[in-house]
Steps between C-alpha positions, in 0.01 A plus 500: 500500500528243226615144557536175295382183653654164362338161585550143383299238695506130552338437156808639332286624211660846463629807667220751576609861503295789610588867497305665783447841637469518885365827618585625851143455609286267283486181307771374259426567135613260222669699223623209282527125511712232306523131512866389423532135358701230667623261233408129540866415545545763782174395656627139515815603664312704763263201570782249521660715781169494702595141570822370651754371248855495395731799492242728648724787620672536159166495322338748736787744488484517110118503491488781762703722252296393194178585669637830629554588138147375392342710787698806377368437142146492632557842684641656173202366306242655727683825509505511113137420495411793728722748326605630845843647556692268720608782723141524623507149638602479867564113519433150398336249744598154381354184667737265320437138414437267800708176481446392863270600783558322831352697781456188712854371474731477805664817370228661287595647172366628166689543169397728227749558208519767225807686620400858597857623450463416133163671479626820660817492281311442166213732563677770697214493750511438879360151550332355809499129523524195730176596679413174669822431694455780765155379598645146551776650704227653716342150545248531222414275217637747245170467308254613396626856486241649267222533758637830623448631151160329471393705819626827338330431174180298553373569862124578536357652808166329432587149381729218629705406201727211410756560226598171348823493294522187285851471362695180513419495862155651632491744776231696669480840675219582740413866530264592789287807472693662799806629329687489833409134564755219418517376141526129450670321227664164410567254218205273451692237293544441128366743254605445140819304563365152502257570213786647286743221587253223413398640173861576419600146571210336298414764226829690476289828554599777749157532647142386464340780303187611685493162668365334183690173546391466864148564403509210255574263800332391812638553846585188692352492850761249617792697375361831625459349849853358492639849407298692754635287772840679478568660840579837356131560409396455857789695657409824680643833361743668473623254233663501161608250245644459147582272214758320704194342679224493231655344195461190276700280747247592773211424257645165373548398860129537550412326174697195607258460796181485300301177442439599127694768307280775340568604143747782447214746418306392803813575708512846351139560594576376851798743539270788405246394764790481746596861439147624517404293807813578710458876435130493595547278793776713637296813469194351658703344791750779580323804370131433559386871488594527135219661292684554159774313322723672235742289291826609352799316345509271194229282640254787434514392130408150567127500440429152635702580820296821554179303438608238757591769750168659459323174575711447809443851615114464473347810627812702490550704182829427305650753260849608382692802638432680180164570658698700764715686247805291458539232232575156643800457303692775653410496880829351609727699275335810624523366857881476472531853356295620823722276726812666355345843584438382855865396543639822362267696723619303802155349550440122585357284212407181685182440709582283813139396518559335157850360515538437870800721535581627848459862379463712197826564304637691204544247226773444246841605412572830304732495205579854410532604144 
């Protein structure tokens, strides 16, 4: 069975599309991949809706339709790249673009846009979407959802593994050697989001290539201690977060409490250490049996971040998921293809041990072609 997975994360750096074969018994196989661009203007519109503002409902409604079209374009592009006849593709699994994620609200909710009706209409393919809402309805955090796929793809019967996805937000999955044992997983805090926002604000660049700018600065002990004091880092899982919490307003609030303001490049260096240290501390505190760490997501390309992680994980080897057979850029897109398969097969896609849901549930809504 062939599926397309579509993913756009909190970094809003493009739509990842993966065409995946999922055999009846066996591991998913990637057939083709494509990264579909998001224009700077559209990225700005998305990011502006991640914060409260004027006329939100009108803006959200229009952007939902626009992104549905963009996701459909990404699906068409990966199909064209593969050369596969569309009739051989069972469905699309679309994560959508998260605008709000409030699992701790009085009435918990999560909002992902990229209208699946538009995707189904323009591609002619059944589309599965809105994966997170059902887990929240069952009392869960709605995130992270990828750990179930991590277990399917990366489990080892010999080694306790942690899979660290560093997108805009960083999350970790713990895979015990006993495949019947509970899998753990949670968001550790900021991944690339603060790094990208800070360099974007001061250097008009989308990201810090390989961490070179951060490497030219020096981490501030006072600022790092201030940032690490955020209650989120000490909270016990299950837990999840997003850009609505970790953003420039959050950072500027902490900068205003310092006795001396570091240089802008030293702040970037500190933010890199924040990401590395909070990931490592979370694994050591909550997942102490971990023997191997594998990184995926955009952060896998940040050489300085990987170097910092390796230092913090002293004694525990750190590599990317490419070592395990799946390139770090495509893990999440493949995961949502797999989650679409789970849904259409009537199988649960969440792990209550990860999200805190009351029970396992079938995720997402099905939009028939």
